[in-house]
C-alpha positions as CSV (number, residue, x, y, z in Angstrom):
1,M,39.6,-71.7,-109.7
2,S,38.1,-69.1,-107.4
3,Y,34.6,-67.9,-107.5
4,P,33.7,-64.2,-107.2
5,P,32.4,-63.1,-103.8
6,Q,28.7,-63.5,-103.4
7,G,26.5,-60.5,-102.7
8,Y,24.8,-59.9,-99.5
9,Y,21.1,-60.5,-99.5
10,P,19.2,-59.2,-96.5
11,R,16.5,-61.3,-95.0
12,P,13.0,-60.2,-96.1
13,P,10.8,-58.8,-93.4
14,E,8.5,-61.2,-91.6
15,H,4.8,-61.2,-92.5
16,P,3.0,-58.9,-90.1
17,E,0.7,-61.8,-88.9
18,S,3.2,-64.7,-88.8
19,N,3.8,-64.3,-85.1
20,T,0.1,-63.9,-84.4
21,V,-0.6,-67.3,-86.0
22,L,2.2,-68.9,-84.0
23,I,0.8,-67.5,-80.7
24,L,-2.8,-68.5,-81.6
25,G,-1.5,-72.0,-82.4
26,I,0.3,-72.3,-79.1
27,L,-2.7,-71.0,-77.1
28,G,-5.0,-73.3,-79.0
29,L,-2.9,-76.3,-78.3
30,A,-1.9,-75.6,-74.7
31,L,-4.5,-73.4,-73.0
32,C,-7.6,-72.6,-74.9
33,G,-8.8,-75.0,-77.6
34,F,-11.1,-72.4,-79.0
35,C,-8.1,-70.4,-80.4
36,A,-7.0,-73.4,-82.5
37,P,-9.6,-73.0,-85.4
38,F,-8.6,-69.4,-85.7
39,A,-4.9,-70.4,-85.9
40,W,-5.8,-72.9,-88.6
41,L,-7.7,-70.5,-90.8
42,K,-5.4,-67.5,-90.3
43,G,-2.3,-69.7,-90.7
44,R,-3.6,-71.1,-94.1
45,K,-4.1,-67.5,-95.3
46,V,-0.8,-66.2,-94.1
47,V,1.2,-69.1,-95.5
48,A,-0.5,-68.6,-98.8
49,E,0.3,-64.9,-98.8
50,I,4.0,-65.6,-97.9
51,D,4.3,-68.2,-100.7
52,G,2.6,-65.8,-103.2
53,S,4.8,-62.8,-102.2
54,G,7.8,-64.0,-104.3
55,G,10.2,-63.7,-101.5
56,Q,9.0,-60.3,-100.3
57,F,7.9,-61.7,-96.9
58,G,9.6,-64.1,-94.5
59,G,8.2,-65.8,-91.4
60,R,6.9,-68.9,-93.2
61,S,8.2,-71.3,-90.5
62,Q,6.4,-69.4,-87.7
63,A,3.2,-69.2,-89.7
64,N,3.4,-72.9,-90.7
65,A,4.1,-74.0,-87.2
66,G,1.0,-72.1,-85.9
67,Y,-1.0,-73.5,-88.8
68,I,0.0,-77.1,-87.9
69,M,-0.7,-76.5,-84.2
70,G,-4.1,-75.0,-85.2
71,I,-5.0,-78.2,-87.1
72,V,-3.9,-80.4,-84.2
73,G,-5.7,-78.2,-81.6
74,T,-8.9,-78.2,-83.7
75,S,-8.8,-82.0,-83.9
76,V,-8.3,-82.3,-80.1
77,L,-11.1,-79.8,-79.6
78,G,-13.4,-81.8,-81.9
79,L,-12.6,-85.0,-80.1
80,Y,-13.2,-83.4,-76.8
81,V,-16.6,-82.1,-77.9
82,V,-17.6,-85.5,-79.3
83,L,-16.5,-87.3,-76.1
84,T,-18.4,-84.8,-74.0
85,I,-21.6,-85.2,-76.0
86,G,-21.2,-89.0,-75.8
87,V,-20.8,-89.0,-72.0
88,V,-23.8,-86.7,-71.6
89,I,-25.9,-89.0,-73.8
90,L,-24.6,-92.1,-71.9
91,L,-25.4,-90.6,-68.5
92,A,-28.8,-89.5,-69.7
93,A,-29.6,-93.0,-71.0
94,T,-28.4,-94.8,-67.9
95,A,-29.9,-92.4,-65.4
96,D,-32.5,-93.9,-63.0
97,S,-35.7,-92.0,-63.4
98,S,-37.5,-93.7,-60.5
99,T,-38.1,-91.7,-57.4
100,Y,-37.9,-93.0,-53.8
């Protein structure tokens, strides 16, 4: 039994912002933590738009990777801020206020 040849289906175009989310996620994770929340927020929006497009847009893997890196980068940024505040409070509490 042979099957008829399958038709060619071209790949849908990538979402215009999928690469932007990926770049923001990489920057937020590797270089500048302040880019991570933007990757998280924009990534959530872009992934939802791709899912809602009914196959009209591609680039979901790039957008999803940037979204996940945005979540991780934001978590690392939050941890860094909490630790920095803790160290400042600890140093202020243990500082010797007496003068010589």
